[in-house]
C-alpha positions in Angstrom: -11.3 26.1 85.1 -11.9 25.5 81.5 -15.1 23.9 80.5 -15.3 20.7 78.6 -16.4 22.5 75.5 -13.1 24.4 75.0 -10.9 21.5 74.1 -13.5 20.3 71.7 -13.4 23.7 70.0 -9.6 23.6 69.7 -9.7 20.1 68.3 -12.3 21.2 65.7 -10.0 24.1 64.7 -7.0 21.8 64.4 -8.9 19.4 62.2 -10.1 22.3 60.1 -6.6 23.6 59.6 -5.0 20.2 58.7 -7.7 19.3 56.1 -6.1 19.8 52.6 -8.0 21.9 50.2 -9.8 20.0 47.5 -9.0 21.0 43.9 -11.8 22.8 42.2 -13.5 21.2 39.2 -12.4 24.2 37.2 -8.6 23.5 37.9 -9.0 19.9 37.0 -10.7 20.7 33.7 -7.9 23.2 32.8 -5.2 20.7 33.4 -6.7 17.8 31.5 -8.2 19.8 28.6 -6.7 19.0 25.1 -4.9 21.6 23.1 -7.4 23.5 20.9 -7.3 22.6 17.2 -6.7 26.3 16.4 -3.3 26.0 18.1 -2.3 23.1 15.8 -3.4 25.1 12.8 -1.4 28.1 13.8 1.7 25.9 14.3 1.3 24.2 10.9 0.8 27.6 9.1 3.9 29.0 10.8 6.0 26.0 9.7 4.8 26.1 6.1 5.5 29.9 6.0 9.0 29.3 7.3 9.6 26.6 4.7 8.3 28.7 1.8 10.5 31.7 2.9 13.6 29.4 3.3 13.0 27.9 -0.1 12.6 31.3 -1.7 15.9 32.5 -0.2 17.6 29.4 -1.5 16.4 30.0 -5.0 17.5 33.7 -5.0 20.9 32.9 -3.6 21.4 30.0 -6.0 20.5 32.2 -8.9 22.9 34.9 -7.8 25.7 32.3 -7.4 25.2 31.0 -10.9 25.1 34.5 -12.4 28.2 35.4 -10.5 30.0 32.3 -11.8 28.8 32.9 -15.3 29.9 36.6 -15.2 33.3 35.6 -13.9 33.8 32.8 -16.4 32.8 35.0 -19.4 34.0 38.4 -18.3 35.0 40.2 -21.5 34.3 36.9 -23.4 31.0 37.7 -25.0 29.2 35.5 -27.5 29.7 36.7 -31.0 33.0 38.5 -30.2 36.5 37.5 -31.4 39.5 37.6 -29.2 43.2 36.9 -29.6 44.1 34.0 -27.4 47.3 32.2 -26.7 46.8 28.5 -25.9 49.5 26.2 -24.5 49.7 22.7 -26.0 52.0 19.8 -26.8 51.9 18.1 -30.2 50.3 15.0 -28.8 47.3 17.1 -27.8 45.9 16.6 -31.2 44.7 13.1 -30.0 45.1 13.7 -26.2 42.5 16.4 -25.8 38.8 15.4 -26.0 35.4 16.3 -24.6 32.1 14.3 -24.4 28.7 15.9 -24.8 25.5 15.7 -26.9 25.3 19.5 -26.9 26.0 21.3 -30.2 26.8 25.0 -30.6 26.7 26.7 -34.0 27.5 23.4 -35.7 30.4 22.7 -33.3 30.4 19.6 -31.1 32.6 17.3 -29.0 34.3 14.3 -30.5 32.5 12.0 -28.1 28.8 11.8 -27.2 27.5 12.0 -23.7 27.8 8.2 -23.4 31.5 8.8 -24.2 31.2 6.9 -27.5 33.2 8.6 -30.3 31.3 10.5 -33.0 31.9 8.8 -36.4 34.3 10.6 -38.8 34.9 13.5 -36.4 38.6 14.1 -35.7 40.9 17.1 -34.8 41.4 17.7 -38.5 37.8 18.6 -38.7 37.2 22.3 -38.0 33.9 21.5 -36.3 35.3 19.3 -33.4 35.6 21.0 -30.0 38.6 20.2 -27.7 39.5 21.7 -24.3 42.4 24.1 -24.3 44.1 26.1 -21.6 45.4 29.6 -22.3 48.8 30.8 -21.0 46.8 32.7 -18.4 45.2 29.5 -17.1 41.7 30.0 -18.6 39.8 27.0 -20.0 38.1 27.2 -23.3 36.5 24.9 -25.8 37.9 25.4 -29.3 37.6 23.9 -32.7 39.8 24.2 -35.8 43.2 24.7 -34.2 44.8 21.7 -35.9 43.6 22.8 -39.3 46.0 25.7 -39.3 48.9 25.5 -41.8 51.4 26.3 -39.0 50.4 23.1 -37.2 50.7 20.8 -40.2 54.5 20.8 -40.3 57.1 19.8 -37.7 56.2 20.9 -34.2 58.3 21.5 -31.1 58.9 18.4 -28.9 58.1 20.1 -25.7 55.2 22.4 -24.6 54.7 25.4 -26.8 52.0 28.1 -27.4 49.9 29.0 -30.4 48.2 32.4 -31.0 44.7 32.3 -32.6 41.7 34.3 -33.2 39.0 32.9 -31.0 35.4 33.6 -32.1 33.0 32.8 -29.3 29.9 30.9 -30.4 28.3 30.0 -27.0 28.9 28.6 -23.6 29.1 25.1 -22.2 28.9 23.6 -18.7 27.7 20.1 -18.8 30.5 18.7 -21.1 33.1 16.2 -19.7 36.7 16.5 -20.7 40.0 14.6 -20.6 43.6 15.5 -21.4 44.9 12.0 -22.0 43.3 9.2 -24.2 43.7 6.7 -21.4 42.2 8.9 -18.7 38.5 8.9 -17.8 36.3 11.9 -18.8 35.7 14.3 -15.9 33.2 17.2 -15.5 34.5 20.6 -16.4 33.1 22.0 -13.1 32.4 25.5 -14.5 30.9 27.3 -17.4 33.2 27.6 -20.3 33.1 29.4 -23.6 33.0 27.5 -26.9 34.0 28.7 -30.3 36.3 28.5 -33.3 40.1 28.9 -33.4 41.3 30.5 -36.7 44.4 32.0 -38.1 46.5 30.1 -35.6 50.3 30.7 -35.7 53.3 29.7 -33.6 54.9 32.9 -32.1 58.3 33.6 -33.6 
């Protein structure tokens, strides 16, 4: 027959097993402790380093894109060289074609300032006034002096025709605004374009 002390022992063991463990002071301190300042500094440095690298990559790619655009726009069209070009026009283009810019290249400039106000006493009859022209191949160029050629002083065709000129490249332009109709607004060129003089212009016969 079991003694009275045995159930008491079993009860003590049961109570001992059911009592949940108390968290240690070390565990509580680890959970509630704030993140060390060194970790914040490391994150900040990592972010700044990423930003600097990204900005550097953007600069390099942007520079390459501009150089590629410039090379494509001026391939074979070097400043100081003279090329034979064939531009396509109508006789009304003498007053239809215009550009607006404050930039001057070798004494050549647009007939309108950047604020789109006309430059006094500067017309297409002046060999210093730049106008936008398209070649028969679709290239855009800024040329001055076309309308001073003797071949363009007489009777001109009623439709579209072409003129062959010597084109001496004086520089490049990008920020000018152009229009192809006197009633139309000026619009950005959108790309780098050569600028120069058109001389010895003749109508092909």
